[in-house]
C-alpha positions in Angstrom: 19.8 -42.3 21.4 16.7 -40.3 22.1 18.3 -37.2 20.5 19.4 -39.2 17.5 15.9 -40.6 17.1 14.4 -37.1 17.1 16.9 -36.0 14.5 16.1 -39.1 12.4 12.4 -38.5 12.6 12.8 -34.8 11.7 15.0 -35.7 8.7 12.6 -38.4 7.5 9.7 -36.0 7.6 11.3 -33.6 5.2 12.6 -36.2 2.8 9.0 -36.3 1.5 7.8 -32.7 1.8 4.5 -33.1 0.0 3.4 -36.0 2.2 4.5 -34.2 5.4 2.7 -31.0 4.4 -0.4 -33.0 3.6 -0.4 -34.6 7.1 0.3 -31.2 8.8 -2.6 -29.6 6.8 -5.0 -32.4 7.8 -4.3 -32.0 11.5 -4.1 -28.2 11.2 -7.5 -27.9 9.5 -9.1 -30.3 12.0 -7.7 -28.3 14.9 -8.8 -25.0 13.3 -12.4 -26.2 12.6 -12.9 -27.7 16.1 -11.6 -24.5 17.7 -13.9 -22.3 15.6 -16.9 -24.7 16.2 -16.5 -24.5 20.0 -15.9 -20.7 20.0 -18.7 -19.8 17.7 -21.2 -22.2 19.4 -20.5 -20.9 22.9 -20.3 -17.3 21.5 -23.7 -17.7 19.8 -25.3 -18.8 23.0 -23.5 -16.1 25.0 -24.4 -13.4 22.5 -28.1 -14.4 22.5 -28.1 -14.4 26.3 -26.4 -11.0 26.5 -28.8 -9.5 23.9 -31.9 -10.8 25.6 -30.6 -9.3 28.8 -29.8 -6.0 27.2 -33.0 -5.8 25.1 -35.6 -7.1 27.5 -35.0 -8.8 30.7 -32.0 -7.4 32.5 -29.4 -9.7 34.1 -31.9 -11.2 36.6 -35.2 -10.2 38.1 -36.8 -10.1 41.5 -40.5 -11.2 41.6 -43.2 -12.4 44.0 -43.2 -16.1 44.7 -46.4 -16.9 42.9 -45.9 -14.7 39.8 -44.2 -17.4 37.7 -47.3 -19.6 38.0 -49.9 -16.7 37.7 -48.4 -13.7 35.9 -51.0 -11.2 36.9 -50.9 -7.8 38.6 -52.5 -9.4 41.7 -49.2 -11.4 42.2 -47.1 -8.2 42.2 -44.6 -7.2 44.8 -46.1 -4.8 47.3 -44.6 -1.3 47.6 -43.0 -2.4 50.9 -41.4 -5.5 49.2 -40.1 -3.3 46.4 -38.4 -0.9 48.7 -37.0 -3.6 50.9 -35.6 -5.5 47.9 -34.0 -2.4 46.4 -32.4 -1.7 49.8 -31.2 -5.3 50.2 -29.6 -5.3 46.7 -27.7 -2.0 47.4 -24.6 -3.9 48.2 -24.5 -5.7 44.8 -22.5 -4.0 42.0 -25.6 -3.2 39.9 -25.8 -0.7 37.1 -29.5 -0.1 37.7 -32.7 -1.6 39.2 -35.9 -0.9 37.2 -39.4 -1.6 38.6 -42.0 -2.9 36.1 -45.7 -3.4 36.2 -47.0 -5.8 33.5 -50.5 -6.9 32.6 -52.3 -8.3 29.6 -54.4 -6.0 27.5 -55.4 -4.7 24.1 -54.5 -1.9 21.8 -57.2 -0.3 19.7 -56.8 2.1 16.8 -59.0 3.4 14.0 -57.7 0.6 11.8 -57.8 -2.4 14.1 -57.3 -4.1 17.4 -54.6 -6.4 18.7 -53.7 -8.1 22.0 -50.6 -6.7 23.8 -48.7 -6.9 27.0 -48.7 -3.6 28.8 -45.4 -2.9 30.5 -45.3 -0.1 32.8 -41.7 1.3 33.3 -39.8 4.0 35.0 -38.2 5.6 31.9 -35.1 6.8 33.7 -34.5 3.5 35.6 -35.3 1.4 32.5 -32.7 3.1 30.5 -30.1 1.9 33.0 -31.2 -1.7 32.8 -32.1 -2.2 29.1 -31.2 -0.4 25.9 -34.8 0.3 25.0 -34.1 4.0 24.5 -31.5 3.2 21.8 -34.0 1.0 19.9 -36.2 4.0 19.1 -36.4 4.2 15.3 -39.0 6.9 15.0 -40.3 9.5 17.5 -38.9 9.8 21.0 -38.5 7.9 24.2 -41.0 8.1 27.1 -40.7 11.3 29.2 -44.0 11.2 31.2 -47.4 9.7 31.7 -50.0 9.4 29.0 -47.5 8.3 26.4 -46.9 4.9 24.8 -44.1 3.2 22.8 -45.0 0.4 20.4 -42.9 -1.8 18.2 -42.4 -0.9 14.6 -43.9 -4.2 13.4 -47.1 -3.7 15.5 -47.3 -0.1 14.2 -47.1 -1.4 10.6 -49.9 -4.0 11.3 -52.3 -1.4 12.8 -51.1 1.6 10.8 -50.0 3.4 13.9 -48.1 6.7 13.4 -46.1 8.8 15.9 -48.2 11.6 17.3 -51.5 9.7 16.9 -53.7 8.6 19.8 -54.5 4.9 20.6 -56.6 3.3 23.3 -55.0 0.8 25.6 -57.1 -1.6 27.7 -55.6 -3.2 30.8 -56.7 -6.3 32.6 -56.7 -6.9 36.3 -58.6 -9.0 38.9 -61.1 -6.2 39.4 -62.0 -5.9 35.7 -60.7 -3.8 32.9 -59.8 -0.1 32.4 -59.1 1.7 29.1 -57.4 5.0 28.5 -56.2 7.0 25.5 -52.4 7.4 25.0 -50.3 9.5 22.7 -47.8 7.4 20.6 -44.5 8.9 21.5 -42.3 6.6 19.5 -41.7 3.3 17.7 -39.0 0.9 18.8 -37.2 -1.7 16.8 -38.4 -5.2 17.4 -35.2 -6.8 18.6 -37.0 -10.1 19.2 -40.5 -11.6 19.0 -40.9 -11.1 22.8 -41.1 -7.4 22.2 -43.3 -7.3 19.1 -46.6 -7.2 21.1 -45.4 -5.1 24.1 -46.7 -1.6 24.6 -44.4 0.5 26.9 -46.0 3.1 29.1 -45.2 4.8 32.4 -45.4 2.5 35.4 -47.8 5.1 37.0 -50.2 4.6 34.2 -50.4 0.8 34.6 -50.7 1.2 38.4 -53.6 3.6 37.9 -55.3 1.3 35.3 -55.0 -1.9 37.4 -55.5 -0.2 40.8 -52.4 -2.1 42.1 -49.3 -0.4 43.4 -45.9 -2.0 43.6 -44.3 -3.9 40.7 -44.6 -7.3 39.1 -40.8 -7.4 38.8 -37.6 -5.6 39.5 -35.2 -5.9 36.5 -31.6 -5.8 37.6 -28.6 -4.9 35.4 -25.0 -5.8 36.2 -21.8 -4.2 35.1 -20.0 -5.7 32.1 -17.9 -8.8 33.1 -19.8 -9.5 36.3 -21.2 -13.0 36.4 -25.0 -13.0 36.3 -25.4 -16.5 37.8 -23.1 -15.7 40.8 -24.8 -12.3 41.3 -28.3 -14.0 41.3 -27.1 -16.4 43.9 -25.8 -13.5 46.0 -29.1 -11.7 45.5 -30.9 -14.8 46.9 -28.8 -14.7 50.0 -29.4 -10.9 50.5 -33.2 -11.4 50.1 -33.4 -14.6 52.1 -34.8 -12.7 55.1 -37.8 -11.5 53.1 -40.9 -13.6 52.6 -42.7 -13.9 49.3 -39.8 -12.7 47.2 -37.8 -14.9 44.7 -34.9 -14.3 42.4 -35.4 -15.4 38.7 -32.2 -15.8 36.7 -31.9 -16.1 33.0 -32.9 -19.7 32.8 -35.9 -19.1 35.1 -37.0 -16.4 32.7 -36.2 -18.5 29.7 -37.0 -22.1 30.6 -36.2 -23.5 27.2 -32.8 -21.9 27.1 -31.1 -24.6 29.1 -32.5 -27.3 26.7 -31.3 -25.2 23.8 -27.8 -24.9 25.2 -27.6 -28.6 26.0 -29.0 -29.4 22.5 -26.4 -27.3 20.8 -23.6 -29.1 22.6 -25.1 -32.5 21.6 -25.4 -31.4 18.0 -21.7 -30.5 17.9 -20.6 -34.1 18.8 -21.2 -35.6 15.4 -19.3 -32.7 13.7 -16.4 -33.1 16.1 -16.4 -36.9 15.6 -16.5 -36.5 11.8 -13.6 -34.0 11.8 -11.6 -36.3 14.2 -12.1 -39.3 11.9 -11.1 -37.2 8.9 -7.9 -36.1 10.6 -7.2 -39.6 12.0 -7.8 -41.2 8.6 -5.5 -38.7 6.9 -2.7 -39.3 9.3 -3.2 -43.1 9.3 -3.4 -43.3 5.5 -0.3 -41.2 4.9 1.7 -42.8 7.7 0.8 -46.3 6.5 1.8 -45.4 2.9 5.1 -44.1 4.3 5.7 -47.4 6.1 5.0 -49.4 2.9 7.2 -47.1 0.8 10.1 -47.5 3.3 9.8 -51.3 3.9 13.2 -52.1 2.4 14.8 -49.2 4.3 13.4 -50.5 7.6 14.6 -54.0 6.8 18.1 -52.8 6.2 18.0 -50.8 9.5 16.9 -53.8 11.5 19.5 -56.0 9.7 22.3 -53.7 10.8 21.2 -53.8 14.4 18.4 -51.3 15.0 15.6 -52.9 17.0 12.1 -53.2 15.6 10.8 -51.5 18.8 12.9 -48.5 18.1 11.7 -48.4 14.5 8.1 -48.4 15.8 9.0 -45.5 18.1 10.5 -43.7 15.2 7.2 -44.0 13.2 5.2 -42.8 16.2 7.6 -39.9 16.8 7.2 -38.8 13.2 3.4 -38.8 13.6 3.8 -36.9 16.9 5.9 -34.2 15.2 3.4 -33.9 12.4 0.4 -33.7 14.9 2.2 -31.1 17.0 3.1 -28.9 14.1 -0.4 -29.2 12.6 -2.0 -28.4 15.9 0.3 -25.4 16.6 -0.4 -23.9 13.1 -4.1 -24.8 12.9 -4.8 -24.2 16.5 -2.9 -20.9 16.5 -4.7 -19.6 13.4 -8.1 -20.8 14.8 -7.5 -19.1 18.2 -6.4 -15.9 16.5 -9.6 -16.0 14.5 -11.6 -16.5 17.7 -9.9 -13.6 19.4 -10.7 -11.4 16.4 -14.3 -12.5 16.3 -14.6 -12.0 20.1 -13.6 -8.3 19.6 -15.2 -7.4 16.3 -18.0 -10.0 16.1 -19.6 -11.7 13.1 -22.4 -9.8 11.4 -25.6 -11.8 10.9 -27.5 -8.9 9.2 -28.4 -11.1 6.2 -30.3 -13.4 8.6 -32.0 -10.5 10.4 -35.6 -11.6 9.7 -34.9 -15.2 10.7 -32.8 -14.2 13.7 -35.3 -11.8 15.1 -37.8 -14.7 15.5 -35.4 -16.6 17.8 -33.8 -13.6 19.6 -30.6 -13.8 17.5 -28.6 -10.6 17.6 -27.3 -8.9 14.5 -23.7 -9.5 15.6 -22.4 -12.5 17.5 -19.2 -12.5 19.4 -17.1 -15.6 19.6 -16.0 -17.0 22.9 -12.2 -17.4 23.2 -11.7 -19.6 26.2 -8.3 -21.3 26.5 -10.1 -24.6 27.2 -10.8 -24.8 23.5 -7.1 -25.4 22.9 -7.3 -28.3 25.3 -10.4 -29.7 23.6 -8.9 -29.4 20.1 -5.6 -31.0 21.3 -7.4 -33.8 23.0 -9.6 -34.6 20.1 -7.5 -34.1 17.0 -4.0 -34.9 18.1 -5.0 -37.9 20.2 -7.0 -39.2 17.2 -4.0 -38.7 14.9 -1.6 -40.5 17.2 -4.1 -43.3 17.7 -4.4 -43.6 14.0 -0.6 -43.9 13.6 -0.6 -46.9 16.0 -1.3 -49.5 13.3 1.6 -48.4 11.0 4.0 -48.5 14.0 2.7 -51.9 14.9 3.4 -53.2 11.4 6.9 -51.9 11.6 7.3 -53.6 15.0 6.5 -56.9 13.3 8.9 -56.6 10.3 11.3 -59.4 9.6 14.6 -58.0 8.1 15.0 -60.6 5.4 11.4 -60.5 4.3 11.3 -56.7 4.4 14.4 -56.4 2.2 13.0 -58.9 -0.3 9.5 -57.5 -0.4 10.6 -53.8 -0.3 
């Protein structure tokens, strides 16, 4: 009987092709949209995180315990702590570990003055951790002391040109020190965090502040290695050292966790709306089908088919429609996510807006298989729940009344 019921359900679906195609399209579009929403939302967050790590921060950083509360050179890691930390992290699969010395300061030119963050870097090690060297749009990368890199936006504000000399002033607990630097190059402002950063040799900042060591060690990991698990491993490796702490992405970006949670919450209304649309489409079409076939159902019950079996038939038809719609829409949506995960989605038209929030020019979608489970759970479950009322109506049909009213 089960096999016969399946055959009857399949036949009934294609007796009214337009109605069946409409139901399949409703479920398919719902599945596709939910898959794309999940994939692009997670992909956007992942792309922003990866870009911030590649442009600026590295996968995680090692800093002194008090530096987060008081980001000054006086809270820097000592040279002994720097050497010990680099040695302890040698067992991690890192691409590079770059020491940095940062302090607040000012930049002065013949055309104006502005506040900046002086970041002292080791040019060779920094190129292993971030892609600063690939962001140079004019001039050249640092190759020694006495040179400075500034952002193209800051250069435009102060009319700074490559080859000119500027004066940098550095702050420290002992006072201030100013020195002249040659502008070696201009780098693209990948995010607002870098607009007011002047890159110089770490030796220059150490000399200007009178403090050795580093305010942070930026660590880069190979592609595909989990930053959160590696940060946990780094904490274990550094547990024997006092005054040293590991700062992961969320420690360095305290608002990122709220942003990710907020983006997830913002998706809920969209998912509910799509689910209701899919459910309403299936319920409306299934209910109209039941009304249209009232006399047919009355005849079937009159010749001995139970009303319970008829109700199962209606539910089975809705199940088939939901399954076909999900396979088509979900398959197309997942193929789209795989494509976007490899080729990305260009956001170049939003470059000016995106730069302010650290949005990369290209975002890559996430293609987790769990999105299939989510789309199936939301859309198909909603569609089947919506088909319950038509099936319930069939279960209550009286043969004589159905034949007369049909």
